[in-house]
C-alpha positions as CSV (number, residue, x, y, z in Angstrom):
1,M,100.5,110.3,37.4
2,S,102.1,112.6,40.4
3,D,105.2,112.8,40.9
4,R,106.4,111.1,44.4
5,S,110.8,111.0,45.6
6,L,112.0,108.6,47.6
7,P,112.7,110.0,51.6
8,P,116.1,111.7,51.7
9,L,118.6,109.3,53.0
10,A,119.6,110.8,56.9
11,L,123.1,109.2,56.2
12,P,125.9,110.0,53.3
13,A,126.6,107.4,51.8
14,L,130.0,107.1,52.3
15,F,132.9,108.9,54.9
16,L,134.9,108.2,57.2
17,A,134.2,108.9,61.2
18,L,136.6,111.6,62.5
19,G,138.4,111.1,65.9
20,I,137.4,107.3,65.5
21,A,139.3,104.8,67.9
22,A,142.7,102.8,67.0
23,A,141.2,99.8,67.7
24,G,138.1,100.2,65.1
25,Y,137.2,101.4,61.5
26,F,134.0,102.3,60.1
27,V,132.9,102.4,56.4
28,S,129.2,103.8,56.2
29,R,126.6,102.3,53.5
30,T,122.9,102.6,52.4
31,H,120.6,99.5,52.4
32,Y,117.3,100.2,50.2
33,N,114.5,97.7,49.0
34,A,111.4,98.5,47.4
35,R,109.1,99.3,50.4
36,V,111.4,101.3,53.0
37,A,114.9,102.9,52.6
38,L,117.5,101.6,56.0
39,N,120.3,103.2,57.0
40,T,123.2,101.0,58.0
41,A,126.2,101.2,59.3
42,Q,129.1,98.5,58.8
43,A,131.9,99.1,61.5
44,K,135.0,97.0,62.0
45,G,136.5,95.9,65.6
46,L,139.9,94.9,66.4
47,A,141.3,93.3,69.6
48,E,144.8,91.6,69.6
49,R,146.3,90.0,72.6
50,R,150.2,89.0,73.8
51,V,150.4,85.5,74.8
52,T,153.0,82.7,74.8
53,A,153.5,79.5,72.8
54,N,152.4,76.5,74.5
55,R,153.9,74.3,72.5
56,A,157.3,73.2,71.2
57,N,158.5,71.2,68.3
58,W,162.4,70.6,67.9
59,T,164.9,68.2,66.1
60,V,168.3,66.8,66.5
61,S,169.7,65.2,64.2
62,H,172.9,63.2,64.0
63,M,175.3,61.7,61.7
64,T,178.3,59.1,61.4
65,T,179.9,58.3,58.6
66,G,183.1,56.1,57.0
67,T,184.9,55.0,54.1
68,D,184.7,51.4,54.1
69,R,181.9,48.7,53.9
70,S,183.7,47.0,56.4
71,E,183.1,49.8,59.1
72,V,179.2,49.9,58.6
73,T,178.1,47.9,61.8
74,A,180.4,49.5,64.0
75,L,178.9,52.9,62.7
76,Y,176.1,51.4,63.5
77,R,176.3,50.9,66.8
78,R,178.0,54.6,67.1
79,A,174.6,55.8,65.5
80,E,172.8,54.2,68.5
81,E,175.1,55.4,71.0
82,D,175.1,58.8,69.1
83,Q,171.0,58.7,69.6
84,K,171.2,57.5,73.0
85,A,173.3,59.8,74.5
86,I,171.4,63.0,73.3
87,I,167.9,61.0,74.6
88,D,169.7,60.6,78.2
89,V,170.5,64.9,77.9
90,L,166.7,65.6,77.3
91,L,165.1,63.5,80.0
92,E,168.6,64.2,82.7
93,G,167.3,68.3,81.2
94,G,163.3,67.6,82.3
95,L,161.6,66.1,79.6
96,Q,159.5,63.1,79.7
97,E,159.8,59.9,77.8
98,G,156.6,60.3,76.2
99,E,157.4,63.6,74.9
100,I,160.9,62.4,72.6
101,D,160.2,60.1,69.7
102,T,162.8,58.8,67.3
103,D,163.2,57.8,63.8
104,V,164.7,54.5,62.4
105,I,168.4,55.0,62.2
106,S,168.8,55.4,58.2
107,Y,171.7,54.0,55.6
108,S,173.1,55.3,52.8
109,M,176.0,54.9,50.2
110,R,177.7,57.1,47.8
111,E,180.6,55.6,45.4
112,Y,183.3,58.2,44.3
113,R,184.9,56.8,40.5
114,D,187.7,58.6,38.3
115,E,187.4,59.5,34.6
116,N,187.8,55.2,33.6
117,Q,184.9,54.2,36.1
118,I,187.6,53.0,38.9
119,L,185.9,52.8,42.4
120,V,188.3,55.4,44.0
121,D,186.7,55.9,47.3
122,E,183.3,55.2,49.3
123,K,181.3,57.1,52.3
124,H,178.7,54.9,53.9
125,T,176.9,57.1,56.1
126,L,174.2,56.7,59.0
127,S,172.2,59.3,60.4
128,G,168.5,59.6,62.8
129,Y,166.7,61.9,64.1
130,V,165.7,62.7,67.8
131,H,162.2,64.8,67.8
132,V,160.3,66.8,71.0
133,E,157.1,67.4,71.4
134,T,156.6,69.3,74.7
135,D,154.2,71.6,76.5
136,N,156.9,72.8,78.5
137,V,158.3,75.5,76.2
138,T,160.8,77.4,78.9
139,L,163.3,73.9,78.8
140,I,163.7,73.6,75.0
141,R,166.2,76.9,75.1
142,K,168.1,75.0,77.8
143,L,168.0,71.6,76.5
144,R,170.1,73.3,73.2
145,S,173.0,74.5,74.9
146,D,173.1,70.6,76.8
147,V,172.5,69.3,73.3
148,N,175.2,71.2,71.9
149,R,177.9,69.8,74.4
150,L,177.9,66.5,72.8
151,L,179.7,67.9,69.9
152,A,182.8,68.1,72.3
153,R,182.9,64.5,72.7
154,G,182.6,63.9,69.0
155,I,178.7,63.6,68.0
156,N,178.4,64.7,64.5
157,L,174.6,66.6,65.5
158,S,172.7,69.2,64.1
159,N,170.5,70.9,66.4
160,H,167.8,72.6,64.4
161,T,165.5,75.9,64.9
162,P,162.7,74.8,67.7
163,S,159.1,75.8,66.6
164,Y,156.8,77.7,69.0
165,H,153.1,77.4,68.5
166,F,150.4,78.6,70.5
167,T,147.3,76.5,70.3
168,K,144.7,77.7,73.3
169,I,143.2,79.9,70.6
170,N,139.6,78.9,72.3
171,E,140.6,80.2,75.9
172,V,141.1,83.9,74.9
173,K,138.4,83.7,72.2
174,P,135.6,84.8,73.8
175,E,137.4,87.7,75.8
176,M,138.6,89.0,72.3
177,L,135.3,88.8,70.5
178,K,133.9,90.4,72.7
179,E,136.4,93.3,72.6
180,A,136.5,93.4,69.4
181,A,132.8,93.6,69.2
182,R,132.9,96.8,71.5
183,N,135.5,98.5,69.9
184,A,133.1,98.2,66.2
185,K,130.2,99.7,68.3
186,I,133.0,102.5,69.6
187,A,133.6,103.2,66.1
188,A,130.0,103.3,64.7
189,R,129.0,105.5,67.8
190,E,131.9,107.9,66.8
191,F,130.5,108.5,63.2
192,A,126.8,108.2,64.0
193,E,127.7,111.2,65.9
194,N,129.4,113.4,63.5
195,A,126.2,112.1,61.2
196,G,123.9,113.2,64.0
197,V,122.3,109.7,64.3
198,K,122.2,107.3,66.6
199,V,123.2,103.7,66.3
200,G,120.8,100.9,67.1
201,R,120.6,97.0,66.9
202,I,123.0,95.0,65.4
203,R,121.9,93.5,61.8
204,S,124.5,91.6,61.2
205,A,128.0,90.5,62.4
206,R,131.0,88.5,61.4
207,Q,133.6,87.2,62.5
208,G,137.1,87.1,60.9
209,V,139.9,84.8,61.4
210,F,142.5,84.5,64.3
211,E,145.5,84.8,63.4
212,V,148.5,84.1,65.2
213,R,152.3,85.5,64.2
214,D,155.3,85.3,66.1
215,A,155.6,88.7,68.4
216,G,156.0,92.3,66.1
217,S,156.3,90.3,62.9
218,T,154.1,90.5,60.3
219,S,155.2,87.3,58.5
220,G,156.7,83.9,60.8
221,D,154.3,82.7,63.5
222,T,157.2,80.4,64.5
223,R,160.2,81.2,65.5
224,K,159.2,83.3,68.6
225,L,157.8,82.3,72.2
226,E,155.7,85.5,72.1
227,K,152.9,85.5,70.3
228,D,150.4,88.4,68.8
229,V,146.8,86.8,68.6
230,R,145.0,89.1,65.9
231,V,140.7,89.1,65.0
232,V,138.5,91.2,63.0
233,I,135.0,91.4,63.3
234,T,132.7,92.8,60.7
235,V,129.0,94.4,62.2
236,D,126.4,96.0,60.3
237,F,124.4,98.7,62.9
238,Y,120.6,100.0,62.8
239,L,120.8,103.4,62.5
240,T,117.9,105.8,63.9
241,D,117.2,109.7,64.0
């Protein structure tokens, strides 16, 4: 039986390319099957975009309290008036009725008793929420200031932090994927030149998840108007001599 050795691989198993592009990085690997040795290179390409949120969600809560059950009817009227005052500010500030929603005003009662279980005080609370969902995100900052002025009118309200979202991924996806693919090929070519081989056809490609984060953040994604959109794709290329 003659001694036959496999043809030597034209590519080292693993090393990083020198001078690699910042937007892509490269890992080499070699695939072998029973009949032919195939040299392939795996490169990852990154694409990023700075975008502006296109949707805002915001809630303003209000509350009225009293210490006597006989006050509940008057408290309910006050709660309705407070809710209307908040909505009026939002409409006057530029929102549309369809962008504003409210919950049913809720009622709760709490009793305070001494060590002998004798009632010494009680608290009656009526609370409501005004919810905003709008694509006119630039209005929110001004509207928050306008709503806060209601505090001077004696309205007990909580001006909750709005959340900002970018929902137009499909509009930026095609160009970002093209850019990521270009960066992957740049990274592969950089490696191939140093290894003395050439980048051939694409063997396979896998798209990563599109990530949306607050601009400059690595965790939060709802607090800022400005967002960073990021995607990484992984591409396997054939390598030729």
